[in-house]
C-alpha positions as CSV (number, residue, x, y, z in Angstrom):
1,M,105.9,74.3,111.3
2,E,103.0,75.8,109.3
3,A,103.6,77.0,105.7
4,E,103.5,80.7,105.2
5,T,100.4,81.9,103.3
6,N,99.7,84.9,101.1
7,N,96.0,84.5,101.4
8,L,94.4,87.0,103.8
9,A,91.5,84.7,104.8
10,D,94.1,82.1,105.9
11,K,95.7,84.7,108.1
12,I,92.7,86.4,109.6
13,G,89.9,84.0,108.9
14,V,87.0,84.1,106.4
15,P,84.6,86.0,108.7
16,A,87.1,88.8,109.3
17,T,87.8,88.9,105.5
18,L,84.1,89.2,104.7
19,E,83.8,92.0,107.3
20,M,86.7,93.8,105.7
21,M,85.0,93.5,102.3
22,A,81.7,94.9,103.8
23,E,83.6,97.8,105.4
24,E,85.5,98.7,102.3
25,A,82.4,98.5,100.1
26,V,80.6,100.8,102.5
27,E,83.5,103.3,102.4
28,L,83.5,103.2,98.6
29,A,79.7,103.8,98.6
30,H,80.2,106.7,101.0
31,A,82.9,108.3,98.8
32,C,80.7,107.9,95.7
33,L,77.7,109.5,97.5
34,K,79.9,112.5,98.6
35,Y,81.1,113.0,95.1
36,A,77.6,112.8,93.6
37,R,76.5,115.5,96.1
38,Y,79.5,117.6,95.1
39,L,78.7,117.2,91.4
40,R,75.1,118.2,91.9
41,D,76.1,121.0,94.4
42,E,73.6,119.4,96.9
43,N,74.9,119.6,100.4
44,P,78.5,119.0,99.3
45,A,81.1,117.9,101.8
46,P,82.4,121.1,103.4
47,G,85.9,122.1,102.2
48,R,86.2,119.1,99.8
49,S,87.5,119.7,96.3
50,N,87.1,117.6,93.2
51,P,90.6,116.1,93.3
52,E,90.2,115.2,97.0
53,L,86.9,113.5,96.3
54,T,88.1,111.6,93.3
55,S,91.2,110.6,95.1
56,K,89.1,109.1,97.9
57,I,87.0,107.1,95.4
58,E,90.3,105.8,93.8
59,E,91.6,104.8,97.2
60,E,88.4,103.0,98.2
61,M,88.1,101.3,94.8
62,A,91.7,100.0,95.3
63,D,90.8,98.7,98.8
64,V,87.7,96.9,97.4
65,Y,89.6,95.4,94.5
66,I,92.3,94.0,96.9
67,I,89.7,92.3,99.2
68,L,87.8,91.0,96.2
69,R,91.0,89.4,94.9
70,E,91.6,87.9,98.3
71,L,88.1,86.5,98.5
72,R,88.4,84.9,95.1
73,K,91.5,83.0,96.4
74,T,89.6,81.6,99.3
75,D,88.8,77.9,98.7
76,G,85.2,77.0,98.9
77,L,83.9,80.6,99.4
78,V,83.1,81.6,95.9
79,D,83.3,79.9,92.5
80,S,85.4,82.2,90.4
81,R,83.9,80.6,87.2
82,K,80.4,81.5,88.4
83,V,81.5,85.0,89.3
84,S,82.9,85.4,85.7
85,E,79.7,84.0,84.3
86,V,77.6,86.5,86.2
87,I,79.9,89.3,85.1
88,D,79.5,88.3,81.5
89,E,75.7,88.0,81.9
90,K,75.4,91.4,83.4
91,R,77.7,93.0,80.7
92,R,75.4,91.6,78.0
93,R,72.4,93.5,79.6
């Protein structure tokens, strides 16, 4: 009997988890682009309001955050210390 896991990559595989990350990142990018157009009043999404657009960004940010956390738990995929170092480096810029 296999042990139950809470790690998404263990359940669906690393390639599928990476695909999910890519899809969620694209959805977040799309939501951000729609909101930017709304803010500039350049070809805004028809019928969309500020609260709807910001809500969509929040939802997609949550999805990205969830998958990022899952990817960091995946053994051998990423070095969490290296990720933290890069974050610190970029913040200093």
